DOLOTOR-971182 format. One record per residue (C-alpha): x, y, z; residue in three letters. Coordinates in steps of 0.25 Angstrom, whole numbers, padded with zeros to 4 digits, always signed. Each point is the difference from the previous one (the first is absolute). Layout:
XYZALA...
# end
This chain:
+0051-0072+0110UNK-0005+0012-0004UNK-0013+0006+0005UNK-0011+0004-0008UNK+0003+0016+0004UNK+0015-0002-0003UNK-0004-0006-0013UNK-0010+0011-0003UNK+0012+0012+0004UNK+0009-0007-0009UNK-0010+0000-0011UNK-0001+0015+0002UNK+0015+0003+0001UNK+0001-0009-0014UNK-0010+0008-0008UNK+0006+0012+0003UNK+0014-0004-0004UNK-0008-0005-0014UNK-0006+0014-0003UNK+0014+0006+0004UNK+0008-0009-0006UNK-0009+0003-0012UNK+0002+0014+0002UNK+0016-0002-0002UNK+0000-0010-0011UNK-0009+0007-0009UNK+0008+0015+0001UNK+0012-0001+0011UNK+0003+0013-0003UNK-0015+0004+0007UNK+0003-0008+0011UNK+0013+0007+0005UNK-0005+0012-0003UNK-0013-0002+0010UNK+0012-0003+0008UNK+0008+0012-0002UNK-0013+0010+0000UNK-0006-0006+0015UNK+0014+0001+0005UNK+0002+0015-0005UNK-0013+0005+0001UNK+0000-0004+0016UNK+0017+0004+0001UNK-0002+0015-0005UNK-0013+0002+0009UNK+0008-0003+0011UNK+0012+0009-0004UNK-0009+0012-0002UNK-0011-0002+0010UNK+0008-0005+0011UNK+0016+0004-0002UNK-0002+0011-0006UNK-0011+0007+0011UNK+0009-0005+0010UNK+0013+0008-0005UNK-0007+0013-0002UNK-0008-0001+0012UNK+0013-0004+0008UNK+0007+0012-0008UNK-0009+0008+0005UNK+0000-0003+0014UNK+0014-0001+0002UNK+0001+0013-0006UNK+0009-0005-0011UNK+0001+0010-0013UNK-0011+0002-0009UNK+0009-0005-0013UNK+0002-0012+0006UNK-0017+0000-0003UNK+0001+0004-0014UNK+0011-0012-0003UNK-0010-0011+0005UNK-0010+0005-0006UNK+0007+0002-0013UNK+0006-0016+0002UNK-0014-0006+0003UNK-0006+0009-0011UNK+0010-0005-0011UNK-0001-0014+0005UNK-0018+0001+0000UNK+0003+0005-0015UNK+0008-0014-0004UNK-0011-0009+0008UNK-0010+0007-0009UNK+0007-0003-0011UNK+0001-0014+0004UNK-0015-0001+0003UNK-0003+0006-0013UNK+0007-0010-0008UNK-0005-0011+0008UNK-0013+0004-0002UNK+0000+0006-0013UNK+0008-0011-0008UNK+0003-0011+0008UNK-0013-0005+0004UNK-0009+0005-0010UNK+0009-0010-0010UNK+0004-0012+0009UNK-0013+0000+0007UNK-0009-0004-0011UNK+0010-0011-0003UNK-0003-0007+0013UNK-0015+0001-0002UNK+0000-0006-0014UNK+0010-0013+0006UNK-0011-0002+0009UNK-0011+0001-0008UNK+0008-0008-0012UNK+0001-0010+0011UNK-0014+0000+0005UNK-0006-0001-0017UNK+0010-0010-0002UNK-0005-0009+0010UNK-0015+0002-0001UNK+0003-0003-0016UNK+0006-0014+0006UNK-0008-0005+0011UNK-0011-0009-0003UNK-0012+0005-0006UNK-0009-0009+0012UNK+0006+0012+0008UNK-0010+0009-0007UNK-0011-0007+0005UNK+0004+0002+0015UNK-0006+0012+0005UNK+0010+0001+0012UNK+0013-0001-0010UNK-0007+0011-0009UNK-0002+0010+0012UNK+0014-0003+0002UNK+0004+0000-0014UNK-0006+0016+0000UNK+0005+0004+0014UNK+0014-0003-0006UNK+0000+0007-0013UNK-0007+0013+0007UNK+0010-0003+0012UNK+0012-0001-0008UNK+0005+0017+0000UNK-0004+0001+0014UNK+0010-0010+0003UNK+0011+0004-0007UNK-0003+0015+0007UNK-0001-0006+0013UNK+0013-0008-0002UNK+0006+0014-0003UNK-0006+0006+0013UNK+0004-0011+0007UNK+0014+0000-0004UNK+0000+0017+0003UNK-0006-0003+0014UNK+0011-0011+0004UNK+0011+0009-0004UNK-0006+0014+0002UNK-0004-0005+0015UNK+0015-0006+0002UNK+0005+0013-0004UNK-0009+0010+0009UNK+0002-0009+0012UNK+0017-0001-0001UNK+0000+0014-0003UNK-0010+0006+0009UNK+0002-0012+0011UNK+0015+0004+0002UNK-0004+0016+0002UNK-0009-0005+0010UNK+0010-0009+0006UNK+0010+0011+0004UNK-0010+0011+0001UNK-0011-0007+0009UNK-0002-0016+0002UNK-0013+0002+0008UNK-0007+0008-0012UNK+0003-0015-0009UNK-0010-0006+0012UNK-0011+0009-0005UNK+0000-0005-0015UNK+0000-0015+0004UNK-0011+0002+0010UNK-0008+0000-0013UNK+0009-0008-0008UNK-0008-0014+0004UNK-0012+0006+0003UNK-0002+0006-0015UNK+0006-0013-0006UNK-0012-0007+0007UNK-0010+0007-0005UNK+0006+0002-0015UNK+0000-0013-0001UNK-0014-0002+0004UNK-0005+0012-0010UNK+0009-0007-0012UNK-0008-0014+0003UNK-0012+0005+0000UNK+0001+0008-0012UNK+0004-0013-0007UNK-0011-0006+0005UNK-0010+0013-0006UNK+0008-0001-0015UNK-0002-0016+0001UNK-0016+0001+0003UNK-0003+0012-0010UNK+0007-0006-0012UNK-0010-0011-0005UNK-0011+0014+0002UNK+0010+0008-0008UNK+0003-0012-0009UNK-0016+0000-0003UNK-0001+0015-0002UNK+0012+0002-0011UNK-0008-0014-0007UNK-0013+0012+0000UNK+0009+0011-0004UNK+0006-0008-0012UNK-0014-0003-0005UNK-0002+0014-0002UNK+0011+0004-0008UNK+0004-0012-0008UNK-0008+0001-0014UNK-0003-0016+0001UNK-0011+0005+0009UNK-0004+0013-0006UNK-0011-0006-0008UNK-0004-0009+0008UNK-0003+0010+0011UNK-0006+0010-0008UNK-0011-0011-0006UNK-0002-0005+0014UNK-0002+0011+0010UNK-0005-0009+0011UNK+0016-0006+0000UNK+0005+0014+0001UNK-0009+0004+0012UNK+0002-0013+0005UNK+0016+0002-0001UNK-0002+0014+0006UNK-0007-0005+0012UNK+0010-0012+0003UNK+0013+0011-0001UNK-0008+0008+0009UNK-0002-0012+0010UNK+0016-0003-0001UNK+0002+0015+0003UNK-0010-0001+0012UNK+0007-0013+0006UNK+0013+0008-0001UNK-0004+0011+0006UNK-0005-0009+0012UNK+0013-0008-0001UNK+0008+0014+0001UNK-0009+0005+0012UNK+0000-0013+0008UNK+0014-0003-0002UNK+0005+0014+0001UNK-0003+0004+0015UNK+0010-0011+0002UNK+0010+0007-0009UNK-0002+0011+0006UNK+0001-0002+0015UNK+0013-0009-0005UNK+0006+0012-0008UNK-0002+0012+0010UNK+0005-0011+0012UNK+0013-0002-0008UNK+0004+0013-0006UNK-0006+0009+0010UNK-0002-0005+0014UNK+0013-0008+0000UNK+0007+0009-0008UNK-0001+0016+0001UNK-0008-0001+0012UNK+0010-0007+0007UNK+0011+0006-0005UNK-0002+0016-0002UNK-0008+0003+0012UNK+0007-0010+0012UNK+0015+0002-0007UNK-0001+0017-0001UNK-0004-0002+0015UNK+0014-0008+0002UNK+0008+0011-0009UNK-0007+0013+0008UNK+0002-0007+0014UNK+0014-0005-0003UNK+0004+0014-0007UNK-0007+0009+0012UNK+0000-0008+0012UNK+0015-0007-0002UNK+0007+0008-0008UNK+0006-0010-0007UNK-0007+0004-0015UNK+0004+0015-0006UNK-0012+0005-0009UNK+0008-0004-0013UNK+0000-0014+0006UNK-0013-0001+0004UNK-0005+0004-0016UNK+0009-0008-0005UNK-0003-0012+0008UNK-0015+0002-0002UNK+0001+0001-0016UNK+0009-0010-0001UNK-0008-0011+0008UNK-0011+0004-0010UNK+0010-0007-0011UNK+0004-0012+0010UNK-0016-0001+0003UNK+0000+0000-0015UNK+0012-0011+0000UNK-0005-0009+0008UNK-0014+0003-0006UNK+0005-0005-0012UNK+0008-0013+0005UNK-0014-0003+0008UNK-0007+0001-0012UNK+0009-0009-0010UNK-0005-0012+0008UNK-0013+0001-0001UNK+0001+0006-0014UNK+0009-0013-0004UNK-0012-0009+0005UNK-0008+0009-0010UNK+0007-0002-0010UNK+0004-0014+0001UNK-0017-0004+0000UNK-0001+0007-0012UNK+0012-0005-0007UNK-0005-0015+0004UNK-0009+0002-0009UNK+0008+0003-0010UNK+0010-0010+0003UNK-0011-0011+0001UNK-0005+0003-0014UNK+0014-0002-0006UNK+0003-0013+0007UNK-0013-0005-0003UNK+0003-0016-0005UNK-0006-0005-0012UNK-0009-0011+0001UNK+0004-0004-0014UNK+0014-0007+0002UNK+0009+0001-0012UNK+0009-0013-0002UNK+0005+0003-0013UNK+0002-0014-0002UNK-0002-0002-0013UNK+0001+0009-0014UNK-0013+0005-0008UNK-0001-0008-0013UNK+0003+0007-0013UNK-0015+0002-0010UNK-0012-0004+0003UNK-0003-0009+0013UNK-0010-0009+0005UNK-0008+0005+0012UNK-0008-0011+0011UNK-0008+0001+0012UNK+0000-0011+0010UNK-0010+0000+0012UNK+0001+0014+0000UNK-0008+0007+0010UNK-0001+0014+0005UNK-0007+0009+0011UNK+0005+0015+0004UNK-0003-0005+0014UNK+0004-0014+0003UNK-0013-0003+0004UNK-0009+0005-0012UNK+0004-0006-0014UNK-0002+0007-0013UNK+0007-0011-0009UNK-0003-0015+0003UNK+0010-0011-0006UNK+0002+0005-0012UNK+0006-0011-0011UNK+0003+0007-0014UNK+0010-0002-0010UNK+0005+0010-0011UNK+0010-0007-0010UNK+0011+0009-0006UNK-0006+0008-0010UNK-0014-0002+0003UNK-0011+0011-0001UNK-0009-0003+0012UNK-0012+0009+0006UNK-0006+0000+0015UNK-0012+0004-0001UNK-0010+0002+0014UNK-0010+0010+0006UNK+0005+0012+0007UNK+0005-0004+0013UNK+0003-0013-0004UNK+0015+0002+0003UNK+0007+0002-0014UNK+0007+0010+0003UNK+0005-0006+0013UNK+0006-0013-0007UNK+0006+0010-0011UNK+0007+0008+0013UNK+0005-0016+0004UNK+0005-0002-0012UNK+0009+0013-0001UNK+0004-0006+0015UNK-0004+0012+0007UNK-0007-0007+0009UNK+0004-0016+0003UNK-0011-0008+0000UNK-0005-0006+0014UNK+0001-0014-0005UNK+0004-0007-0012UNK+0011+0006-0010UNK+0002+0006-0013UNK+0009-0005-0009UNK+0009+0005-0013UNK+0006-0010-0010UNK-0004-0011+0010UNK+0009+0009+0012UNK-0007+0006+0012UNK+0001+0015-0002UNK+0003+0003+0015UNK+0015-0007-0005UNK+0000+0013-0011UNK+0004+0012+0004UNK-0009+0011+0001UNK+0003+0011-0008UNK+0006-0009-0011UNK-0013-0008+0000UNK-0009+0013-0001UNK+0008+0007-0010UNK-0002-0015-0007UNK-0016+0004-0001UNK-0007+0011-0008UNK-0014+0004+0007UNK-0012+0010-0002UNK-0008+0002+0013UNK-0013+0003+0000UNK+0001+0011+0009UNK+0015+0005-0008UNK+0004+0014+0002UNK+0007+0011-0008UNK+0012+0009+0006UNK-0001+0014-0001UNK+0012-0002-0010UNK+0003+0000-0014UNK-0007-0011-0009UNK+0015-0006-0002UNK+0003-0001+0015UNK-0016-0007+0001UNK+0004-0010-0011UNK+0014-0005+0004UNK-0003+0002+0017UNK+0014+0001+0000UNK+0014+0007-0004UNK-0001+0005-0014UNK+0012-0005-0007UNK+0004+0003-0012UNK-0007-0007-0013UNK-0013+0000+0009UNK-0009+0007-0010UNK-0001-0011-0012UNK-0004-0011+0012UNK-0009+0011+0007UNK-0006+0004-0014UNK-0002-0015-0004UNK-0009-0001+0013UNK-0008+0011-0002UNK-0003-0005-0015UNK-0005-0014+0005UNK-0009+0007+0012UNK-0005+0008-0008UNK+0004+0012+0006UNK+0009+0004-0012UNK-0012+0010-0005UNK+0000+0007+0011UNK+0014+0000+0002UNK-0001+0007-0014UNK-0007+0015+0006UNK+0009+0001+0011UNK+0009+0011-0001UNK+0010-0007+0007UNK+0000-0013-0004UNK+0004-0011+0009UNK+0006+0014+0008UNK-0013+0004+0003UNK-0004+0003+0014UNK-0012-0007+0005UNK-0011+0007+0009UNK+0001+0014+0007UNK+0008-0003+0011UNK+0012+0006-0003UNK-0001+0006-0013UNK-0011+0008-0006UNK+0003-0004-0011UNK-0002-0014+0003UNK-0011-0008-0007UNK-0013-0007+0006UNK-0003-0014-0008UNK-0012-0007+0000UNK-0004-0014+0007UNK+0003-0007-0010UNK+0012+0008-0007UNK+0005-0003+0014UNK-0002-0015-0001UNK+0008+0000-0013UNK+0010+0005+0006UNK+0000-0009+0013UNK-0001-0012-0011UNK+0012+0008-0007UNK+0009-0004+0012UNK-0003-0016+0000UNK+0004+0000-0016UNK+0013+0009+0003UNK+0007-0011+0010UNK+0006-0010-0005UNK-0008-0010+0008UNK-0001-0016-0003UNK-0014+0001+0009UNK-0011+0010-0001UNK-0012+0003+0009UNK-0011+0009-0005UNK-0010+0004+0010UNK-0010+0006-0007UNK+0006+0006-0012UNK-0012+0005-0006UNK-0011+0003+0010UNK+0002+0014-0005UNK+0002-0001-0015UNK-0013+0001-0010UNK-0003-0013-0008UNK+0010+0004-0012UNK+0010+0004+0010UNK-0001-0013+0005UNK+0001-0009-0012UNK+0013+0008-0003UNK+0005-0002+0013UNK-0004-0016+0000UNK+0008+0000-0015UNK+0012+0007+0005UNK+0002-0009+0013UNK-0001-0014-0008UNK+0012+0006-0008UNK+0007+0006+0010UNK-0002-0013+0011UNK+0001-0011-0011UNK+0013-0003+0007UNK-0003+0003+0013UNK-0009-0008+0011UNK-0011+0008+0000UNK-0012+0003+0013UNK-0011+0008-0003UNK-0011+0002+0009UNK-0013+0009-0004UNK-0015+0001+0001UNK-0002+0001-0015UNK+0001-0011-0004UNK+0003+0002-0015UNK+0013+0002+0005UNK+0002-0014+0004UNK-0007-0009-0009UNK+0012-0003-0007UNK+0009-0003+0012UNK+0006-0014-0001UNK-0006-0004+0013UNK-0009+0007+0009UNK-0001+0001+0014UNK-0014+0003+0006UNK+0002+0005+0017UNK-0012+0000+0008UNK+0000+0002+0016UNK+0015-0001+0000UNK+0000-0014-0006UNK+0002-0005-0015UNK-0014-0007-0003UNK+0004+0001-0015UNK+0012-0002-0012UNK-0001-0001-0015UNK+0001+0006-0013UNK-0012+0011-0004UNK-0008-0013-0006UNK+0001-0011+0010UNK-0005+0011+0011UNK-0011+0003-0009UNK-0004-0014-0002UNK-0001-0004+0015UNK-0010+0012+0005UNK+0007+0005+0010UNK+0004+0014+0008UNK+0007+0003-0013UNK-0011-0002-0011UNK-0008+0006+0009UNK+0008+0014+0001UNK+0002-0002-0017UNK-0014+0000-0001UNK-0003+0012+0008UNK+0013+0008-0011UNK-0004-0009-0013UNK-0009+0013-0005UNK+0014+0007-0001UNK+0007-0009-0005UNK-0011-0009-0012UNK
# end
C-alpha cells in the first residue's frame, strides 16, 4: 500500500503530466517546438561559448596559423545566424499562433465544467475560491507547462554537453558544481512551498479587493454610490483595510521568503562556486601546472554554464511541485463529481405535463430546512400560482422543480415519474423559466431570446415571442432589430434597456422555448399596470396548452389561476382558488386586502 507521501508525489507527477498532455493535445506543433527550441538554445550556447572559445585559445597557445581562427569564427557565425532564424521563427510565429490555442482549450474545459457543476457549488465559499483561483491560474498553468518542458530538455542538453566536456578536461570540477546541487534543491523546495502558502493565504483577500474594485467601475453600482456617499466612503475604507492586511501579510511572510531566496540563490550557488572554485583552478594552474591559462578561462566560463545546468535540474523538482499544486486546483475543479445524478432511464413526455411534490423538504444546510413537507400537484395544462411573503421559499421551490437541487427529503414527479429518472439536460429543456433575478447578456437581442445557436428561421419564432411578451414596440425602435447588441460592454452603439424592457425580453425567452411546463418567478415586478395587464393576457394565451406555475407578490397576476398555493415559513398553509382563499380569511385574504385598492 502506498504511503500518504507517495500518493502525494504521484498526484503531483500526474498533475504535471496532465497540463503537459493538454498542451500537446491542443497543439502538438507547439509542444514539439518548445522541445526543439530548448535543445537548440543550449546546444548553440555550448558550441559558441565553450567549443569555439576553446578552439580559438588552443590555436593561439599552440601557434597555429591565424586563418584557422578565421575559419572557426566564420563557421560559428553561420551557425549563430541559422540559430537566430530558428529562434525568431519560434517566438514570432509558432508561439504567437499556438499558445492562445492551448490557453483557450484549458479555459473552455473550465467554463464547460462551470456550466455543468451543481448550482449548490456556488453557495460554497471554498468552491468559489477554488473556481476563481482555477480560472485566474489557467494561463499561468499553461505558461508553467511550457517552462517546465524547456527546463527539462534544456537542462538535460546542458548536462550532456558540459558534463562530457568536464569529464574530458577535469573530473574534479564537477564535484564543485555537485556540492551546491543538493543544498540548492533543498532550499528551493522550501522557498516554493512557502510561496504557495502565501498565495493561498492572500487569495481570499485578493478576491475581496477585486470585488470592491468592481463596485467602483460597474454600471449597476454607479447610481447607488453617488446617492449614498457613506456607502462609497465605506467601500474606500474597506479597500484600504484589505490593502493594509495584504501589506502586513507580505511584510510578515516576506522576511522568510527573502532569507530562503538568499540562501538558495547566493550562499548555496554563487558564493560556493564563484569563490571556492576559482581558487581551486588558480591553485591547479599555478602550483600544479596541470592547466593552461586558456584551460582555466574555458573551465571557469563553462563551470558557470554547467552550474546553470545543474541549477536548472535542481529547480525542476521544486518547480514541478509548485506547478502540480496549482494544477491540483484546476484538476480538482474539473474532476468534481455532481451531486445531481443523471440516470436517464425514462423519456421526457411530450406536451404539457403534470408536476407533483410529495413530502418535499430542503435546506441549503441539512440542519436548517427552508422547505418542509411540501405537497402540491399541478395537473397538465393547469395554471397554478405560488404566493407568500419574502423569504418564504418560493424561488427555492422553483429551483427544486428545475432540479438545480435535489430535495433533502421527499421526491418530485413529472407525469408520475420521479424527475431523477429523466435526463437532466432534457428535463430542463422541457421547462421554460423566467427567474426573478434573470440576467441579460452583452449580446444581440436575438441571442438573449434564443439562448442557443441561431439557426435558420429563428426570426419568426423570436418575433412571435417578443410580440407576446410586449417587447415588440421597443424592438421596432432599435436600429438593428433582433441583431441589436445590448449593453455598452463591447459596443459603443449597444443599447441599455430599462428594467421593464429587460423583464419583457426575459419573458420572451420563455415564450420562445417550446416547453411543456413554464415557471414564471415575479414576471411582472418591473412592469407598469398596463404592461402587466397585457403580459397577463399574453401568458394566458401562450400557456393555454402548457402547465404554468407563476410566483408573484402582485396578486392581480394570480387571481385567475386554477389553483393557488400559499407558502409561509417553508410550508404550504393554504391552497384553493382565488375565491376559496378569500372566503377563508387567511394569509392570502390578508395579502389581497392590502393590495385590493389597486385591483378593485
